[in-house]
C-alpha positions in Angstrom: 44.0 103.8 41.5 47.2 102.1 42.7 47.7 105.5 45.0 44.2 105.6 46.0 44.9 101.9 47.1 47.9 102.6 48.9 46.8 105.2 50.7 44.1 103.7 51.9 46.1 100.3 53.4 48.4 103.2 55.2 45.7 104.9 56.8 44.3 101.3 57.9 48.0 100.3 59.3 48.5 103.5 60.8 45.2 103.6 62.4 45.8 99.9 63.8 49.6 100.9 64.8 48.2 104.0 66.8 46.6 102.8 69.7 49.8 100.4 70.1 52.4 103.1 70.7 50.5 104.9 72.7 49.4 102.0 74.8 53.4 101.3 74.9 54.4 105.0 75.5 52.0 104.7 78.6 53.4 101.5 80.1 56.9 103.1 79.7 56.2 106.4 81.1 54.6 104.8 84.3 56.9 102.3 84.6 59.9 104.6 84.8 58.4 106.0 87.9 57.8 103.1 90.7 55.8 103.6 93.3 56.8 102.4 96.4 53.3 100.7 98.3 52.6 100.3 102.2 52.0 96.7 102.1 48.4 95.5 103.0 50.3 93.3 106.3 51.4 96.9 108.0 48.5 98.4 107.5 46.6 95.6 109.2 48.5 96.6 112.3 47.4 100.4 112.8 45.4 101.8 110.2 43.1 103.0 112.0 40.1 105.2 110.6 38.0 108.3 111.5 35.7 106.6 114.3 38.1 105.0 115.9 38.8 105.8 119.6 40.7 104.2 122.8 40.0 104.9 126.7 43.0 104.3 129.1 42.8 104.3 132.6 46.1 105.0 134.8 46.9 102.2 137.5 48.2 104.0 140.0 45.6 107.3 140.1 42.9 105.9 138.4 43.0 108.8 136.0 41.4 108.4 132.7 42.7 109.6 129.1 40.7 109.4 126.0 42.3 109.4 122.3 40.8 109.0 119.4 41.6 109.6 115.5 41.0 112.9 114.1 42.3 112.4 110.5 43.1 109.5 108.8 44.8 109.5 104.8 46.8 107.8 102.9 49.9 110.0 101.1 51.8 109.9 98.5 55.0 111.6 98.3 57.1 112.4 94.5 61.0 111.4 95.7 63.5 113.4 93.4 67.1 113.6 92.2 68.7 115.9 89.9 64.9 117.5 89.1 63.9 114.0 88.1 60.8 112.0 90.0 62.8 108.7 90.9 59.7 107.1 92.9 56.5 107.8 94.4 56.6 106.7 98.2 53.2 105.7 100.0 52.4 107.0 103.4 49.8 106.7 105.8 48.9 109.0 108.5 46.7 108.5 111.4 46.6 111.9 113.5 45.3 111.5 117.3 43.8 114.1 119.3 47.1 114.3 121.6 48.9 115.9 119.0 50.6 112.3 118.0 49.9 110.4 115.2 50.7 106.9 113.8 52.5 106.8 110.6 53.2 103.4 108.2 55.8 103.9 106.4 56.2 102.1 102.5 59.6 101.4 102.6 62.0 98.4 104.5 64.8 101.6 105.0 62.7 103.2 107.5 61.3 101.9 110.7 57.7 100.4 109.5 55.5 101.9 112.0 55.7 104.9 114.1 54.3 106.9 116.4 55.0 110.8 115.9 54.8 113.9 117.9 55.1 117.6 116.7 56.0 120.9 118.6 56.7 123.8 116.7 59.4 123.2 114.6 60.1 119.6 116.5 59.2 116.7 115.6 59.9 113.5 117.7 59.4 110.0 117.1 58.7 106.7 118.8 59.4 103.6 116.5 56.6 100.4 116.9 56.9 97.7 114.0 60.3 97.5 112.6 62.8 94.8 111.0 64.3 92.3 112.0 60.5 91.5 113.5 62.5 89.5 116.4 63.0 89.5 119.8 66.4 91.3 120.7 65.9 93.8 117.6 66.8 97.2 117.9 66.4 100.4 116.3 68.8 103.4 116.8 66.3 106.2 117.9 67.2 110.2 118.0 70.1 110.9 120.4 71.6 108.1 122.3 68.1 106.0 122.4 67.0 103.7 120.7 63.8 101.1 120.7 63.8 97.2 121.0 61.6 94.5 121.0 61.4 92.8 124.1 58.6 90.3 123.6 56.7 88.9 120.9 53.3 87.3 121.7 51.5 85.8 118.3 48.3 84.9 120.6 47.9 87.9 123.0 44.4 87.9 124.1 42.6 91.6 124.7 39.4 90.8 126.0 36.6 87.5 124.6 36.8 89.2 121.1 40.0 90.4 120.0 43.5 87.7 120.2 46.4 88.7 117.8 49.9 89.5 117.8 51.6 91.9 120.6 54.5 93.4 120.4 56.0 94.5 123.9 58.7 97.5 123.3 61.2 99.5 125.0 62.3 102.9 123.9 65.1 103.5 126.3 65.2 107.4 126.0 61.6 108.5 124.4 61.8 112.0 123.1 57.8 112.0 123.0 57.9 111.6 126.7 60.9 114.2 127.5 63.4 111.1 127.3 62.2 109.4 129.6 62.3 105.4 129.0 59.0 104.1 128.1 57.6 100.8 127.6 54.4 100.1 124.6 52.4 96.9 124.5 51.3 97.3 120.6 48.8 94.9 119.6 48.1 94.5 116.1 44.4 95.8 114.9 44.2 97.8 117.9 47.3 100.0 118.5 48.7 100.5 122.4 46.8 99.0 124.7 49.7 99.7 127.5 52.1 102.5 128.2 54.6 103.0 131.2 56.1 106.0 131.3 59.1 105.4 134.2 60.0 109.0 134.6 56.4 109.5 135.7 55.3 105.9 137.4 52.6 106.0 134.8 51.0 102.8 133.7 48.5 103.5 131.5 45.9 100.7 130.4 43.3 100.2 127.6 40.2 99.6 129.4 37.7 100.8 126.2 37.9 100.7 122.4 36.2 101.1 119.2 38.4 100.7 116.0 37.4 101.3 112.7 39.7 100.6 110.1 40.4 100.9 106.3 38.8 98.5 104.0 
């Protein structure tokens, strides 16, 4: 009789203890692999969804160019060391129809937002947002190239609908445009609103747009 009671109490205690052990082990397992997330602050700059498009006009020739989002997604990348996953890094990829992509990074050690272009085995990149976010701040790029923040306008007025922070950046050797010096105006929530390609004497301005942002 005593043995039966002891077994009964042991079963009850085991039943109560087991979920706690399982829950603790899950927490421990998840806590071993930190997730580096893309902050919402940076997503607000350029996490455009499909259905987004921009129409640009070249000031000297009157030519038009349209760009739209073909694919937009949040990716997760596992980083390994000695065969063990050390963290999971988020990254936003917004692919455009002109073979370039907006890339939003989830780590402060890398440019937070950049424009990339793939040509065969080569990957070229132009930095659009990085830290420190202040006038005069430079970030080195491929070769001898660098990106420099020339101006920060916290009240840039695009039209009657949008007034927001706009960066004016100079890439002294932009590899997307054959190492030409290129000046960008990059507006939060809209993207590139102006692009001057000095070697081609081109000045592209945004004239129409439709923005869909991820919720």
